[in-house]
N, C-alpha and C positions, 0 to 999 in steps of 0.2 A: 520460491520455485523448488523447494526441497520437500521431501516427504515429511520432515518433522514439523512442517507448518500445521498439520492436522492437530498436533498435540497442544498447540497454543490457542486453538479456536474453541470457544465454549458455547456455541449455538446461541449467540446473543439475540437473534431476531425472533426466536420461537416463542418467548414468553413476554416480549415487550408489550404486546397488545393487552394481555391480561393485566399487566402493571398499570397501563393507562386507564383501563376500565375501573380498576380498583381505586385509582386516584380520583376519578370523577365521582365515584360512588361515595367517597369519603367526604366530599364537600357539597353533596346535594342539599338543597334547601329543605329544612324540616327534618334533617337526619341527626342534628346535634342537640346539645343541651339548650333548653329554652323553646323548643318547638311546641306548638299548640297541639294537645291531644285532640282526638276527634270529639266534636260536640262542644268545644270550648272556644271562646273568642280570644284573639291574640292578646287583648288587654288583660284577660284573666290569667294568661300564661306568663305574664311578665315581659311585655314587649320592650319595656325600658330597662331591662336588666343589662348590666355592663357585660361586654363581650371581650374576652382576652384574645387579642389578635396577634400575639407575639409569634406564634408558630402557625398562624393561618396561612395556608398555601393555596394560591389560586389554581383552579383546575387547568391543567395544561394539556395540550395535545401531545401525542407520543413524540412527534418530531421536535417540538419545543423542548421537551425534557431531554432528549438526546443531545441537542445542540447546547443546551445549558450545561449539562454534565461535561461535555467536551471542553467548552470554553472556561469552565471552572477548574479544569485539571491543569495544575501548574507545569507538570512535566510535559504534558502534551503541548501546551502553549510554548514552552521552551523549545521543543522539537520543531514545532511549526515555524516559529520565528527564525530559528537557525536555518531551516530548510529554505525559507523564502529569501533570506539573506544570501545563501549560497547560489540560489537560482538567479538572483539579481546580479551577483558577481559574475556568473557565467554568461548571462544573456545581455545585461545592460553594460557590464564592464567594458566590452569591446567598443562600445560607442564613445567611451571616454579615453580608454587606453588603446589607441589605434595602431597596434603593431601586429603585423602578419606573422604568425608563428611558423608558417611554412617557409618563409623567406630565410635563407641562410646568411649568416654574417661571418665570413672567414676571419675577420679581424677581432671578433669578440667570442672566441672559443673558451669555454669553461670559466666564464667570468663569475666571480663570487657575488653574492647579493649586495646591492647598493653601490656597485662599482660604476664609475663613469668611464665608458669606453667608446671611443670614436664619436664623442660629442653627445652621447645618449646614456642615460642611467638605466641600469638593469636592476629593478627593485628586488627580484628574487633570483638574480643570476641567470646564467645561460648554460646550455649543455655543450657537449664536445664538438658540435658542429655549428655552434653560434646561434641556436634558436632560443628566443626569450622564454624563460620558464613561466613568467606571469601570464603571458599570452597563451602559452601552452595549457596552463590550468584552466583558463577561460574556455578554450576550445575543447579541452578534455571533459569539462562539465557538460558542454553542449552535446558531445558525442555520447557520453554516458546517459544523458537524458533521452537521447534518441533510442539507445539500446533498451532502456527501461520501458518507454512508451510502446515501442513495437512489440517487444517480448510480452508485456503484460496484456496488451490488447489481443494478441493472437491466443495466448494461453487462456485468457478470460473467455473468449468466444468458444474455443474448443471445449474447455472444461464445463461451461454452462450447458452447451449442447449435449454432450455425452451424459453428464450428470442428470440433466432434466429428462432425457429419454429413458435412462435406466431407472430413475426413481419414480417417475410418473407412470410409465407403462408396465414396468416390472416384467415378470414371466421370462420368456426366452430372450427378450431384448436386454433385460437386466443381466441375465446370465452371460450372454455373449460379450456385452460391452465390459462388464466388470472382470470377466476372466482375462480379457485382452489387457485391461489396465493392470491387473495383478501380475500378468506375465511380464510386462514392461518394467514394473516396479521391482521385480526380482533382480534386475540388472542394475548395479549402481549407476546413478544418473551421470556422475562424472565420467564414467567409462563410456557411456552412450554418447555424451557430448564430444569426448575426445575422438571417438571413432568417426562420428559424422563430420566433425570439423576438419579432420585430417584428409577426408575424401571429398570435401566440398570446396570447389575452387574459389568461391566468393566469400569463404569464411574469414578471410584476413581483413575484412572491412567491418565497420561498426554495424552496418545494415545486415551483413551476413551472420554475424554473431547473434544479433537480436532475433533474426529469423530462426536460427537453430534453438535458441533458448525458449522461444515462444512455442515452437512445434513440440518440444519435449517438456514443457513446463506446466501442462494443464492436468496432469494425472491426479495429483492430490486434490485439486479443486473438484474434479468430477466425482470423487468419492464423498467429499464434503457436501456438495449439492445433492447428490443422490440420497444421503442420509437425511438431509433436511426435507426433501420432497417426500420420502417415505413416511416421515412423521406428520407433515402438514396435510397430506392428501387424505388422511383419515379424520380430519377435523370437520366440525359441523358446517362451517361456512363453505367448505369445498363440496360437501354433499348437497348443500342448498344450491350452489351454483350448477351442479349437475342436474338437479331437479328442475331448475329454471331453463334448462336447455343450452347452457353455455358450452361453447366448443372447447376441445382440449387446448387449442392454441390460446384462447382467451383465459382459461383457467391458469395455464402455465405463466403467461405474461402479465396478467392482471392480478393474480392472487398468490401464486406460489413464489415466483421470483421476488416480488416486493416484500413478502414476509421472510425471505431469506437474505434480504439485502444487507443486514448487519454483518452476518458471517462473510458475505462476499466482499464487502468493503474492507474488513479486517484482513482477509486473505490477500486482497490487492496490495495493501501497504506492505505486508510481509513479502509478497512476491517481488515487489519493486526492490526492496533491499536485497533479496536473494538474487535478482538479476544482475545487480551491480557486483555482488560477490562472485557470481559465476563467471561474468565477463572478465573480471580481474584474474580469476583462477586460470581460465583458459589462456588468457594473454600471457600470464606469468609462465605457464608451461609451454608456451610457444605455439599454441593452436588458436589464438584469438586474433585481436586486432594487430595488423602488421605494422612495420616501421613506416610505411607510406601513409598511414592514417594515424590517428591518435585517440586516446581515451584516458581516463584516470588509471585504468589497469595498465595501459601501455606506458604511461609516464612512470608508474611504480616499477614496472618490469625493467625499464631502462635505468631507473635510479638505483635499483638494487646493485647493478653491476658496477656502479661508481660510488657506492655508499661510503667506502673507506677514504676516498680521495676528494670527492665532491658531495658531501652529505646532504646539501640542500636539494639536490636532484631527487633524493628519496624522501626526505622528511616532509617537505611541503606537499607533494602529491599524496603521501601517506596520511598526513593530517587532514587534508581535504576529503579524502576517501572515508576516513574514520568518522568525521563529522556528518557526512551525508548519510551513511548507514545508521549511525546513532540517532540522527534526527528522524529518519523514516521509521525506525523502530519505536521511538517515543510517540510519534503520531499514531502508529498502529495500536500501541497499547492504550493510548487515550481513547481512540475510537472503540476499541473492544470494551473498555470500562464504561463508555457512554451508552453503549447498547445493552449493558448488563441490567436485567430487570430487577435485580435484588436491591438496587438503589432507587427506591420508589418516589422519593420526594427531594426536591431541590428548593432550598429556602428562597423565597421571593426577595 
């Protein structure tokens, strides 16, 4: 959700098709050693000659290559596994640990981790008003996931729309839209978010924060999509689609967007991590999720104030936050590498 996202994207989708075509050409029958020259029978060309299959690679579709690269990336698999475990902790955990975080327990204030208080054990302790921190972490993951989903969906929709219009139609449409984007980008994003959050009455909820992040998080994606479309629309297959009478809508949705999908997916993972960071920043500065709601950012903000006397209130949410952001970034890097056309072959 930050402008530096552009620097990490390397247009992975634009050359993937060429890599797939070259892969197919490399394994075409009759293209290798032992193929029969014209006018000769196969027996004369040595049809029984031994074939070294150690590095023989079956021709794969582009999608199969991408999936294989991703699942052979150990760091990406580590990130994916960590991310799935954290999601299971947040969404499946409450089915096992049935404690309501909102309910206050005046007899269990500031309980340290593992303490049995009032006939119940607090695995990660409690805060100053008796709320169970373990239940709070589960609810915080749910709220942070809500922020990410809403913010990314809104930003993705707006960024695709503006970038597609600017890149495909060009001319005055491109000039107007991109000058508007450039104007907004001259103002630091954090300043814009703080101004809007301070004047938006619903900004103190997870939904309100997600809405703000989504509305102002599409700017860098629009520029990325525009640059992709400017490059792709000059390709032969787009000219052929025009010649066959395809409508602009069909060309954009059936040809340009699918061929930009790699870049868009990478941006989405980076934007998800950026949304979590932005929510935590706004909440820490007092403009995000309020005390009446919760999120990982809210838990960290509350924990900082008590870090010297009750460190568990800060370290557990901070560790959870760090793991989520790290896992999402590892997944994003793995997807980017999977779409990289320079890796043309995956060993079968």
